[in-house]
Z-matrix of the N, CA and C atoms (Angstrom, degrees):
N
C 1 1.455
C 2 1.529 1 109.45
N 3 1.296 2 115.78 1 136.91
C 4 1.461 3 121.18 2 -177.48
C 5 1.527 4 110.81 3 -70.96
N 6 1.327 5 114.49 4 145.33
C 7 1.460 6 120.57 5 175.82
C 8 1.527 7 109.67 6 -70.91
N 9 1.341 8 117.55 7 146.76
C 10 1.468 9 118.76 8 177.89
C 11 1.534 10 110.69 9 -67.68
N 12 1.325 11 114.89 10 151.84
C 13 1.456 12 121.49 11 178.43
C 14 1.532 13 107.95 12 -80.58
N 15 1.325 14 115.49 13 116.72
C 16 1.470 15 120.76 14 179.49
C 17 1.517 16 111.50 15 -110.56
N 18 1.319 17 116.53 16 -16.99
C 19 1.456 18 122.45 17 -175.11
C 20 1.529 19 108.40 18 -153.17
N 21 1.305 20 115.81 19 158.78
C 22 1.462 21 119.66 20 175.55
C 23 1.529 22 110.82 21 -57.82
N 24 1.338 23 117.29 22 -27.94
C 25 1.459 24 120.62 23 -179.66
C 26 1.526 25 112.53 24 -69.50
N 27 1.319 26 117.45 25 -15.26
C 28 1.462 27 121.68 26 176.39
C 29 1.530 28 112.16 27 -81.11
N 30 1.320 29 117.15 28 -14.08
C 31 1.463 30 121.45 29 -178.62
C 32 1.529 31 110.32 30 -73.45
N 33 1.307 32 116.62 31 127.67
C 34 1.467 33 120.41 32 177.78
C 35 1.524 34 109.80 33 -60.61
N 36 1.324 35 117.39 34 -37.25
C 37 1.468 36 120.91 35 178.99
C 38 1.530 37 110.05 36 -59.85
N 39 1.328 38 117.61 37 -42.83
C 40 1.460 39 120.27 38 179.03
C 41 1.532 40 110.32 39 -67.46
N 42 1.328 41 117.15 40 -43.28
C 43 1.463 42 121.17 41 -179.36
C 44 1.525 43 111.15 42 -59.08
N 45 1.324 44 116.65 43 -43.81
C 46 1.463 45 120.65 44 179.28
C 47 1.530 46 110.72 45 -67.39
N 48 1.325 47 116.84 46 -41.39
C 49 1.463 48 120.93 47 179.12
C 50 1.528 49 111.14 48 -65.52
N 51 1.311 50 116.71 49 -37.81
C 52 1.465 51 121.09 50 179.38
C 53 1.530 52 110.27 51 -66.07
N 54 1.327 53 116.55 52 -45.66
C 55 1.472 54 120.91 53 177.72
C 56 1.525 55 110.30 54 -62.04
N 57 1.319 56 116.87 55 -43.05
C 58 1.458 57 121.85 56 177.13
C 59 1.528 58 110.36 57 -60.17
N 60 1.306 59 116.02 58 -44.47
C 61 1.460 60 120.87 59 -179.63
C 62 1.514 61 112.77 60 -59.10
N 63 1.326 62 116.40 61 -41.26
C 64 1.467 63 119.59 62 179.17
C 65 1.521 64 111.19 63 -64.82
N 66 1.332 65 116.62 64 -40.46
C 67 1.467 66 120.69 65 179.60
C 68 1.532 67 110.25 66 -65.35
N 69 1.318 68 117.14 67 -47.50
C 70 1.466 69 120.52 68 -177.80
C 71 1.532 70 110.35 69 -66.39
N 72 1.319 71 117.63 70 -39.03
C 73 1.461 72 120.82 71 178.18
C 74 1.525 73 110.13 72 -59.49
N 75 1.330 74 116.14 73 -42.86
C 76 1.462 75 120.78 74 178.57
C 77 1.528 76 111.04 75 -65.75
N 78 1.326 77 117.23 76 -42.11
C 79 1.463 78 121.10 77 177.75
C 80 1.528 79 109.71 78 -59.42
N 81 1.321 80 116.48 79 -43.55
C 82 1.470 81 120.70 80 -178.98
C 83 1.532 82 110.59 81 -57.90
N 84 1.316 83 116.16 82 -35.29
C 85 1.457 84 120.13 83 179.93
C 86 1.517 85 114.26 84 -67.66
N 87 1.324 86 116.92 85 -13.70
C 88 1.468 87 120.51 86 179.61
C 89 1.525 88 112.17 87 -92.33
N 90 1.314 89 117.61 88 -5.87
C 91 1.456 90 120.50 89 -179.44
C 92 1.533 91 110.33 90 -70.89
N 93 1.315 92 116.76 91 156.27
C 94 1.471 93 119.99 92 -179.33
C 95 1.529 94 112.02 93 -61.01
N 96 1.307 95 115.65 94 152.59
C 97 1.477 96 122.04 95 179.13
C 98 1.528 97 111.46 96 -55.53
N 99 1.311 98 117.23 97 -31.00
C 100 1.471 99 120.95 98 179.11
C 101 1.527 100 112.06 99 -61.38
N 102 1.327 101 117.20 100 -20.84
C 103 1.468 102 122.04 101 -179.55
C 104 1.532 103 112.65 102 -94.90
N 105 1.329 104 117.03 103 7.00
C 106 1.467 105 120.97 104 -176.02
C 107 1.537 106 112.72 105 -51.36
N 108 1.322 107 117.12 106 -43.71
C 109 1.460 108 120.92 107 -176.63
C 110 1.533 109 112.25 108 -102.42
N 111 1.310 110 116.33 109 6.72
C 112 1.458 111 121.23 110 179.43
C 113 1.511 112 110.69 111 -113.81
N 114 1.304 113 114.76 112 -109.50
C 115 1.461 114 121.32 113 -175.01
C 116 1.523 115 112.46 114 -61.23
N 117 1.332 116 117.78 115 -39.82
C 118 1.466 117 120.46 116 179.84
C 119 1.529 118 110.85 117 -60.30
N 120 1.299 119 116.86 118 -47.99
C 121 1.460 120 121.61 119 -179.17
C 122 1.524 121 111.05 120 -63.57
N 123 1.311 122 115.92 121 -43.80
C 124 1.456 123 120.82 122 -179.44
C 125 1.527 124 111.49 123 -63.88
N 126 1.329 125 116.73 124 -45.11
C 127 1.468 126 120.43 125 178.78
C 128 1.521 127 111.07 126 -61.93
N 129 1.304 128 117.21 127 -41.37
C 130 1.467 129 120.17 128 -179.31
C 131 1.529 130 111.28 129 -65.64
N 132 1.317 131 117.10 130 -42.79
C 133 1.471 132 119.61 131 177.68
C 134 1.526 133 110.85 132 -61.02
N 135 1.327 134 115.99 133 -48.92
C 136 1.465 135 120.29 134 -178.93
C 137 1.527 136 111.62 135 -64.91
N 138 1.322 137 117.26 136 -35.86
C 139 1.467 138 120.40 137 -175.55
C 140 1.524 139 111.67 138 -61.51
N 141 1.320 140 117.13 139 -34.61
C 142 1.468 141 119.40 140 179.82
C 143 1.523 142 111.82 141 -92.34
N 144 1.314 143 116.75 142 -15.78
C 145 1.454 144 120.93 143 -175.14
C 146 1.528 145 113.59 144 -73.82
N 147 1.315 146 118.39 145 -33.61
C 148 1.475 147 120.68 146 -177.00
C 149 1.533 148 109.86 147 -61.38
N 150 1.321 149 116.99 148 -55.84
C 151 1.471 150 120.43 149 -179.76
C 152 1.531 151 110.63 150 -63.81
N 153 1.329 152 116.57 151 -35.93
C 154 1.464 153 120.42 152 -179.86
C 155 1.518 154 111.90 153 -64.09
N 156 1.338 155 117.44 154 -39.28
C 157 1.466 156 120.34 155 177.89
C 158 1.530 157 111.21 156 -67.48
N 159 1.307 158 117.45 157 -36.83
C 160 1.472 159 120.03 158 177.23
C 161 1.527 160 109.40 159 -63.40
N 162 1.315 161 116.89 160 -45.33
C 163 1.472 162 121.22 161 179.35
C 164 1.525 163 111.01 162 -63.38
N 165 1.326 164 116.43 163 -44.26
C 166 1.455 165 121.44 164 -179.68
C 167 1.520 166 110.78 165 -59.79
N 168 1.327 167 116.84 166 -47.47
C 169 1.461 168 120.67 167 179.40
C 170 1.517 169 112.44 168 -61.81
N 171 1.321 170 116.58 169 -42.27
C 172 1.463 171 120.73 170 179.11
C 173 1.532 172 110.34 171 -59.43
N 174 1.316 173 115.62 172 -40.60
C 175 1.457 174 120.29 173 -176.84
C 176 1.512 175 114.92 174 -73.92
N 177 1.313 176 117.72 175 -12.24
C 178 1.462 177 120.81 176 -177.74
C 179 1.524 178 112.96 177 -68.96
N 180 1.323 179 116.99 178 -32.63
C 181 1.459 180 120.04 179 178.49
C 182 1.522 181 114.82 180 77.37
N 183 1.313 182 117.40 181 6.39
C 184 1.466 183 122.73 182 178.98
C 185 1.525 184 106.87 183 -125.72
N 186 1.320 185 116.88 184 122.87
C 187 1.456 186 120.87 185 -174.09
C 188 1.519 187 113.00 186 -56.21
N 189 1.320 188 117.46 187 -43.12
C 190 1.465 189 119.09 188 -178.50
C 191 1.533 190 110.98 189 -63.35
N 192 1.319 191 117.57 190 -39.41
C 193 1.472 192 120.68 191 176.34
C 194 1.525 193 110.44 192 -66.22
N 195 1.306 194 116.08 193 -42.17
C 196 1.462 195 121.69 194 179.89
C 197 1.529 196 110.05 195 -57.95
N 198 1.323 197 116.12 196 -49.08
C 199 1.465 198 120.82 197 179.56
C 200 1.521 199 110.41 198 -61.19
N 201 1.334 200 118.01 199 -41.55
C 202 1.458 201 121.31 200 179.61
C 203 1.529 202 110.34 201 -58.83
N 204 1.333 203 117.23 202 -46.75
C 205 1.464 204 120.71 203 -179.43
C 206 1.528 205 111.40 204 -67.59
N 207 1.320 206 117.18 205 -36.02
C 208 1.464 207 119.71 206 176.74
C 209 1.526 208 110.85 207 -64.28
N 210 1.321 209 116.60 208 -39.67
C 211 1.465 210 119.98 209 177.75
C 212 1.527 211 111.12 210 -67.44
N 213 1.321 212 117.11 211 -34.87
C 214 1.465 213 120.10 212 173.89
C 215 1.529 214 110.33 213 -61.78
N 216 1.331 215 116.04 214 -42.98
C 217 1.471 216 120.82 215 178.52
C 218 1.523 217 110.29 216 -61.40
N 219 1.323 218 116.89 217 -41.67
C 220 1.468 219 120.19 218 179.03
C 221 1.531 220 110.56 219 -63.16
N 222 1.319 221 117.34 220 -42.08
C 223 1.456 222 120.53 221 176.64
C 224 1.523 223 111.74 222 -61.59
N 225 1.318 224 116.52 223 -36.48
C 226 1.464 225 120.42 224 178.99
C 227 1.530 226 111.29 225 -68.82
N 228 1.315 227 117.50 226 -31.18
C 229 1.468 228 120.05 227 174.20
C 230 1.526 229 109.44 228 -61.30
N 231 1.336 230 116.82 229 -42.03
C 232 1.460 231 120.73 230 178.63
C 233 1.533 232 110.94 231 -67.07
N 234 1.329 233 116.49 232 -37.34
C 235 1.464 234 119.90 233 175.87
C 236 1.525 235 110.52 234 -63.59
N 237 1.320 236 116.04 235 -44.11
C 238 1.466 237 119.91 236 177.59
C 239 1.519 238 111.00 237 -57.96
N 240 1.307 239 116.44 238 -44.54
C 241 1.460 240 120.12 239 179.76
C 242 1.525 241 110.07 240 -59.92
N 243 1.310 242 117.11 241 -43.66
C 244 1.461 243 121.16 242 179.77
C 245 1.526 244 110.66 243 -61.94
N 246 1.320 245 116.83 244 -44.76
C 247 1.462 246 120.23 245 179.93
C 248 1.526 247 111.34 246 -65.73
N 249 1.315 248 116.86 247 -37.60
C 250 1.466 249 120.16 248 177.65
C 251 1.531 250 111.07 249 -68.30
N 252 1.326 251 116.99 250 -33.16
C 253 1.462 252 119.85 251 174.15
C 254 1.529 253 111.04 252 -62.92
N 255 1.337 254 116.27 253 -40.77
C 256 1.465 255 119.06 254 174.86
C 257 1.530 256 110.29 255 -60.19
N 258 1.331 257 116.43 256 -46.22
C 259 1.468 258 120.35 257 179.91
C 260 1.528 259 110.79 258 -59.79
N 261 1.319 260 116.69 259 -40.92
C 262 1.466 261 120.43 260 177.61
C 263 1.531 262 111.00 261 -65.07
N 264 1.324 263 116.16 262 -46.95
C 265 1.462 264 120.07 263 -176.67
C 266 1.528 265 112.55 264 -68.45
N 267 1.339 266 117.24 265 -27.43
C 268 1.464 267 121.31 266 175.63
C 269 1.529 268 111.16 267 -84.03
N 270 1.334 269 115.33 268 3.67
C 271 1.477 270 122.61 269 178.21
C 272 1.537 271 112.85 270 67.58
N 273 1.352 272 116.70 271 24.93
C 274 1.459 273 120.81 272 173.73
C 275 1.521 274 110.36 273 -85.84
N 276 1.327 275 115.59 274 -15.24
C 277 1.462 276 123.56 275 -175.45
C 278 1.523 277 107.92 276 -136.93
N 279 1.323 278 116.70 277 132.09
C 280 1.469 279 119.46 278 179.53
C 281 1.523 280 110.10 279 -74.45
N 282 1.316 281 115.61 280 162.57
C 283 1.467 282 121.03 281 176.07
C 284 1.531 283 110.30 282 -57.63
N 285 1.341 284 116.41 283 -43.90
C 286 1.466 285 120.14 284 -179.21
C 287 1.519 286 111.79 285 -64.15
N 288 1.325 287 116.84 286 -42.98
C 289 1.474 288 120.33 287 179.06
C 290 1.525 289 109.89 288 -63.84
N 291 1.332 290 116.69 289 -41.42
C 292 1.463 291 119.78 290 177.72
C 293 1.523 292 110.32 291 -62.99
N 294 1.330 293 117.66 292 -44.63
C 295 1.468 294 121.23 293 -178.92
C 296 1.527 295 111.27 294 -60.36
N 297 1.319 296 116.67 295 -38.61
C 298 1.473 297 119.75 296 179.67
C 299 1.521 298 111.26 297 -66.09
N 300 1.318 299 116.96 298 -47.06
C 301 1.457 300 119.16 299 -179.31
C 302 1.530 301 110.55 300 -71.54
N 303 1.327 302 117.52 301 -31.30
C 304 1.469 303 120.89 302 177.34
C 305 1.522 304 110.83 303 -62.90
N 306 1.319 305 117.55 304 -37.58
C 307 1.467 306 120.68 305 176.84
C 308 1.528 307 110.27 306 -62.49
N 309 1.325 308 117.06 307 -39.52
C 310 1.467 309 120.29 308 177.43
C 311 1.527 310 111.12 309 -68.88
N 312 1.322 311 117.04 310 -40.05
C 313 1.462 312 120.79 311 176.35
C 314 1.523 313 110.58 312 -58.59
N 315 1.331 314 115.82 313 -47.64
C 316 1.464 315 120.64 314 -178.39
C 317 1.524 316 111.51 315 -63.05
N 318 1.319 317 117.16 316 -41.79
C 319 1.468 318 120.72 317 179.91
C 320 1.525 319 110.60 318 -66.87
N 321 1.299 320 116.49 319 -41.74
C 322 1.457 321 120.44 320 178.67
C 323 1.527 322 110.37 321 -63.12
N 324 1.314 323 116.64 322 -43.14
C 325 1.468 324 120.58 323 179.04
C 326 1.519 325 111.12 324 -65.21
N 327 1.331 326 117.04 325 -39.60
C 328 1.470 327 121.15 326 -179.88
C 329 1.528 328 110.80 327 -61.83
N 330 1.311 329 116.94 328 -46.79
C 331 1.468 330 121.25 329 -179.19
C 332 1.528 331 109.93 330 -67.08
N 333 1.312 332 116.66 331 -41.39
C 334 1.461 333 120.82 332 178.98
C 335 1.525 334 111.16 333 -63.11
N 336 1.326 335 117.24 334 -43.18
C 337 1.459 336 120.92 335 177.81
C 338 1.531 337 110.95 336 -61.20
N 339 1.320 338 116.77 337 -38.83
C 340 1.465 339 120.64 338 177.13
C 341 1.521 340 111.46 339 -63.67
N 342 1.321 341 116.79 340 -41.07
C 343 1.467 342 120.50 341 177.71
C 344 1.519 343 110.71 342 -64.05
N 345 1.320 344 116.49 343 -43.33
C 346 1.475 345 120.10 344 178.58
C 347 1.529 346 109.84 345 -60.58
N 348 1.335 347 117.57 346 -45.84
C 349 1.469 348 120.93 347 178.61
C 350 1.524 349 111.15 348 -60.77
N 351 1.325 350 116.86 349 -41.17
C 352 1.472 351 120.39 350 -176.87
C 353 1.527 352 111.93 351 -64.87
N 354 1.338 353 115.68 352 -22.87
C 355 1.457 354 120.59 353 179.87
C 356 1.537 355 112.32 354 -94.33
N 357 1.328 356 115.34 355 1.47
C 358 1.460 357 119.92 356 178.20
C 359 1.516 358 114.01 357 88.03
N 360 1.334 359 115.97 358 17.65
C 361 1.466 360 120.34 359 -178.35
C 362 1.434 361 112.37 360 -89.79
């Protein structure tokens, strides 16, 4: 039997987003110095934003607000994917590295979409 949700940190969607964020943040750190204020900065902001939006929505205490923040997080997953595609196409990221993080992106999005559906969104 599943444990009751006592905190946003108990949400599988948040846990997956947090793990994804750590991976993407680390990947961003491997980009060339020339990308410090471009792709690197953008990836780092987005990497922490997905889990942060899930936490923010959970803390609102209003289902409609919660769903709105979850949908924002889902949109940020798509933004992350787009930015990682740029990194791959600019040869800052190998095909294998992209495929690994893409699997995490897809899993995070799948769980998040399930949470949104469960809340009637």
